[in-house]
N, C-alpha and C positions, 0 to 999 in steps of 0.2 A: 113425700119428696125428699130425697137425700141430697146432700151437697156433693159436688164433684171433688174427689180426693185430689189434693195437690201432690204432685210428684216430689218426693222427699229425697234429697241427697243424703249420703251417710252422716254428714254433720247435722243436717236438719233432723234426721232420725234420732241421733243422740240427744239433741236438744228437746225433741218431743218426748223422749223417754224420761229425761230429767223433769220436764213439766208434769208428766204423769205421776212421778214419785212425789213431787210437791203437792199435787192434788190429793194423793193418798195420805200424805202427812196432814193436810188440812182436814180431811175427813176423819183421820184418827184423832186429832185434837178436838174436833167437834163432837165425836163420840165420847171422848174422855170427859168433856164438859157436861154432856148429858148424863153419863154414868155417875159422875161426881155429884151432880144435883140429885140423882135418884138415891145415892148412898146417903146424902144429907137428909133427904126426906125420911129414909128408913131410920137414920140416927135420931131425927126429931121425934119419931114415933117410939123412941126408947128401945128399939129392937137391937141396936148396937150403940155403944158409947161414941159420942162425938170425938173424944180424944183418940180413939183407936184409928179413925180415919186420918186425923192430923199427924199422929205419930208414924203412920206407915207412908203416907204420900207427901208430907211436908215436915220431915223429921227434925229440921233445924229451926223451925219456927216456934217461938215461945209464947205467942199470943193466944187469944181465946180460940176455941175450936171452931166456932161458927165463922169467925173472921178468916181462919185458915181455909175453910170451905169456900168462901167467897173469893179469896185470893187464887185458889187453884182453878176455879171456873174462869175467872178473869184472865189468868195467864194462858189457859188453853184457848180462849177466844182470841186473844191477841195473836197467838201463833197461827190461828186459822186465818186471820186477816192478812198477816204478812206473807204466809205461804201462798195464799190465793193471788196476791199482788205479784209475788215472785214468779208464780206459774205463768201468768200473763206476760211478764217481762222476758222470761226465758223463751217463750214461743216467738216473741218479737225480736229476739237476738239483742236485747238491750244491754249495753255495757254496764249500767248501774246494778244489774242483778248480781254480778259476781261479788263486789264488795258487800252488798246488802246481805247476801247469803251467808258470807263469813261472819258478818256482824250479828246475824240472827243465831248462828252457831255459838259465837262467843257469849251472847246474852243468855242463852240457855245454859251454857256452862257456868256462868256466874250465878244464875238462879239455883243451880244444883248445889253449889258450894255455900251460897248465902242463906238460902231458905231450905235446902234439902228437898226440892221438888223432884220427885223420882222421874216423872214423865219428861223432865228436861234432858235426861240421858238419851232417850230415843230421839228427841228433836235435835239435840246437838250432834249426835252421830249421823243422822240423816242429812242435816245441812252441811256438815263437814265432808261427808262422802260425796254429796252432789257438788260441793265446791271443788273437790279434787278432780272430779270428772270434768267440770267446766274448764279446768286449767288446760286440758288437751284441746278444747274447742274455743280457747280464748281469742284466737284470731278471727273467729266467725262472729264474735260479739262486737258491736259498734254503736256509735251514736246514731240514732235513727235518721236516715237521710230525708224522709218526708218531713220530719220535725225541723231539720236544718233548712230545708228549702222553704217551708211555710214561714218560719220565723224571719228568714232573710227577706223574703218577699214582703212580709208585713212591716218590717222595720225600715225598708228602703224608701218608702213613700212618706208623705207629710201626714197622712191620716193617723198613723200610730202615735206620733208625737203630739198631734192635735188632740187625740183622745186622752193621752196622759195629762196634757195641759188643762183641758176642760175638767177632767176628773179631779186633779189636785186643786183647781180653782174652785170647783163646787165644794170640795171638802174644806178648803180654807174659809170660804164664805160662810158655810154652815157652822164651822167651829167658831168663827168670830161672832156670828149671830147668837149662838148658844152662850158664849162667854158674856156678851153685852147684856142679854136678857137676864141671865142668872145673877150676874154681878149687880145689876140694877135692883133686882128683887131682894138680894141679901142686904144691900145698903139701906133699902127702905125699911126692912124689918130689924136691922141692926144685929143679925145673927148670921150663923154659918161661917165656918173657918175657911181659910184658903184651900185646905185639903178637900173640902166638899166641892169647891169650884173645880178643882183638878179632876175629881172623880166624875162629876157631871160632864165635864168637857171630854174626858176619855170615853165615857159611855156613849156620848153623842157621836163622836168620830167613828167609833167601832160600829155603832148602829147604822150610820150612813154607809160605811164600807159594806156591811152585810147586805143592805138593801140594793146597793149597786151591783154586788156580786150576783144576787138573785136575778137581777135583770140582765146582766152582761154574760154570765157563764153559759146559760143555755143558748143564747143567741150566737155565741162564737162557735159552738159545736153542732148546733142543729143543722147548719148548712155545710158541714165539713164534707159529707159524702154526697148529699143531694146537690150541692153546688157543682161538684165534678160532673154529675149527670146532666145538670141543666146547661153547663158549658160544653157538653159533649166531649169532655176530656177523660171521662171515667174509663171507657173501654181502652183508650190508648195507654192510660196509666196502668191498667191491669194486665197489659200484654208484656210488661217488664218482668224482671226476675224478682220483683218485690213480693214477698208473701203477704197473705191477708192479715195476719197478726201485726206485721210491721206497718202495713198501710193504716190500719185502724189506730194502733198505738201512736204512730207518728202524727196523725191528725189530732188526736186527743192531746198529745204532749205540746204541740204547737199552740193550741188554744190555751191550755193551762199554763204554759210558760209565760204568755203575755199577761194572763190574769195574775200570776205570781209576781210579775214585774210591777203591776199596779199596787199589789199589797205591800211590797217592799218599799215602793215610792211613798206610801202613806205613813210608814213607821215614824219618820220625823214629826209628822203632825200629831201622832199619838204621844210621842215623847214630850210634847209641849206640856202635857199634864204633869210631868215630873217637876216642872218649875213651880207648880202650886203645891205639890205634895199630895198625899192621899192615894197614890197609885204606886204599886210595887212592880218589880220586874216580872214576878210570877203572873200578874194580871196581863202584862204585855205579851208574854209568851203564850198564855192561855188563850187570849183573843186571837193571836196569829194562828194557833193550831185549829181553833174552831172555824176561822175564816178559810183556811186552806182546805180543810176536810170538806167544808160546804162547797167550795169551788170545784173540788174533784168530783163530789157526788153529783152536783148539778151538771157538770160537764159530761159525765158518763150518761146521764139521762138524755141530754141533748144529742149525743152521738148515737145512742141506741135508736132513737126515733129517726135520725138521719139515715140510718141503714135500712130501716123497714119501710120508709115512705119515699115517694118519688119526687116530691116538691118540698122546697125549703120552708115555704109558708105553712104547709100542713105539719111538717116536722116541728116547727117552732110552736105552733098552737098546741099540739099534743104534748110537747115537752113542758110548756108552761102550765097546762092543765094538770098534768100528772104531778108536777112539783107542788102546785097549789093544793091539790087533793091530799097528797101524802104528807107534806111537811106542815100544812096549816089547817086545812079543814078537818082531816081525820083526827089529829090530836085534840082539837077543840071539841068536836062532837063526842069522841070517846071519853074525853076528860069530864064533860058534863054528865054523861051517862054513868061514868065511874063514880063521880061525886054523889049523884043521887042514890046509887046503890050503896055506896059507903055510908051515907047518912042513915040508911035503914039498918045496916049491920052494926054501926057504931052506937046505936041506942043502948044505953046502959041497962035498960030493962029487957032488952031483946034476948031471946035464947040463942040468937045467931051471933051475938057478940062474943068473940073468942080471939085469942092471940093469933091463931092460924089464919083466920080470915083477915085480920088487920095486917098481917105480914103480906098476904097475897095482894091486898089493895095498895100497900106501900110500894111494893116492887112494881106493880102495874103502873102506878103513878110515876115512878122513876123511868120506866120504859117510854111512857108517853112524853115525858119531859125531854128524853133523849132523842125523840124524833124531830122536835122543832129546834132549830139552831138558836132562835131568839131566847126561848125558855131555857135552853141548855146554858147559854152564856150568862144570863141573869142569875140563874140558880147557882151555877158554879162560882160566880163572883161573890154572891152572898155567903156561900159556905166558906170561901177563902177569907172574906173580910170578918165575918162574925165568929167563925169557929176555927179559923186558920187551917182549914181542911183543903188539901189539894188531891187527896186520894181516897183512902178508906176512913170511915168514921162510924160511930155507934149511934143508932137511932132508937130512942126509948118508946116502947109501945104503951099506949094509953090504957090498954085492956088489963094488963097485969104488971106493968112497970119493968118488964124485962127488956133487953136490948137485942137488936139484930144488926148485922153488918150491912152498911150501905157504901156506895161508891159515888164520887162526884160525877154528875151527869156528863161532863165533857169526855170522860174515859169511855163510858158506854156509847156515847154519841160517835166518837171516833171509830170504835170497833165496829159498830153497826153499819156505818156508812162506808167504811173502807171495804168491808166484806161485801156489801151490796154493790159497790162500784166495781170490784173485781168480777163478781158474778155477771153484772151487766155487760162488761167488756167481753167476757166469754160468749154471752148470748149475741152480742153485736158481731163478733167475728163469725159465728155460725150463720147469722142472718145475712151478712155480706157475702159469704160463700154461696148461700142458697139463691141469692139474686142473680148470680152469674150463670144459672142453669139456662 
């Protein structure tokens, strides 16, 4: 069963063509990431020198060749995530796509001059060309009307402010409880500096925020489309000139906008930890990035099930089940299996013990850590505190003492979930069109 094709005006056709070019750019960068990885494997097999790959594709980088390989793969994946998000925004006629497109072109230009990343030439030219094309269609870009309508309706009543009040009240109560319990225990033992109290308080507040987002974000979006059907307003809304991408993105933006307001409202509580010390601005920014990406990912999961199911209750149950399975159950189960297999391979007397296998298990462990937001936050903070690492670092292998490039989990977490969110939005748009048959 195919979806009914929406009639496209000349402007819509131009925007759809720009979205197709962004999709091609994302596929190109994804292919480049895969090819770079394959070239790295060939280089690791000593068929070609690592330095050749670095000197050709990242000619201004003076670091080690294996780190250069990891940087190139990471940069390609970052471009994949941004281009997919921009593709969805262009289809929905979002105003923010125009400045973000030029910022992506500028960022790739800076990468070309700073690191000598050759692929940045293609990305910069593509984004700049599309940016010039969008200048002609700038009048068709706007702030999403569905988002404005939903946010106005949400903020006009008492409920929105009551939710914020209860949210901040719970956060303040938990923060006070954490402080009293930890301060009492440190006085009893006569140890722990004020900086440790600040760090524990900060972790407690961020942890509570993360738990609340996990419960709130899917609930806000799981009823975004099914609620319209249950109120029998969906058909009336779809008879307007509003396109399907604008409708879906507007519903998602309205929910995420309110969640972002909750996150911003809690920043002063996080900043209390600065009074005790032990927490840096980097940790505050890092926590905000992880919380925001988590909210976006969970919101897209909720709106996906809202488009495929007829009832809000069913959509909510399936959304929470999928989130529980993907973010928590799967990493724990796969982590236990990986640990058991790794123990067999890491036996010093085993013939299976080799740097290659240890590298595979190390990167697999990084991937599993990046799936779970709690593990991502804790691991990224420990790397920042203990090794002052916010991006790349060198991991020493126990098998032969050599090093491999690693990245802080928050980066891979953001790339993975932003790309997944963009893909889910595209699937949601198609699913919404199919339900109109």
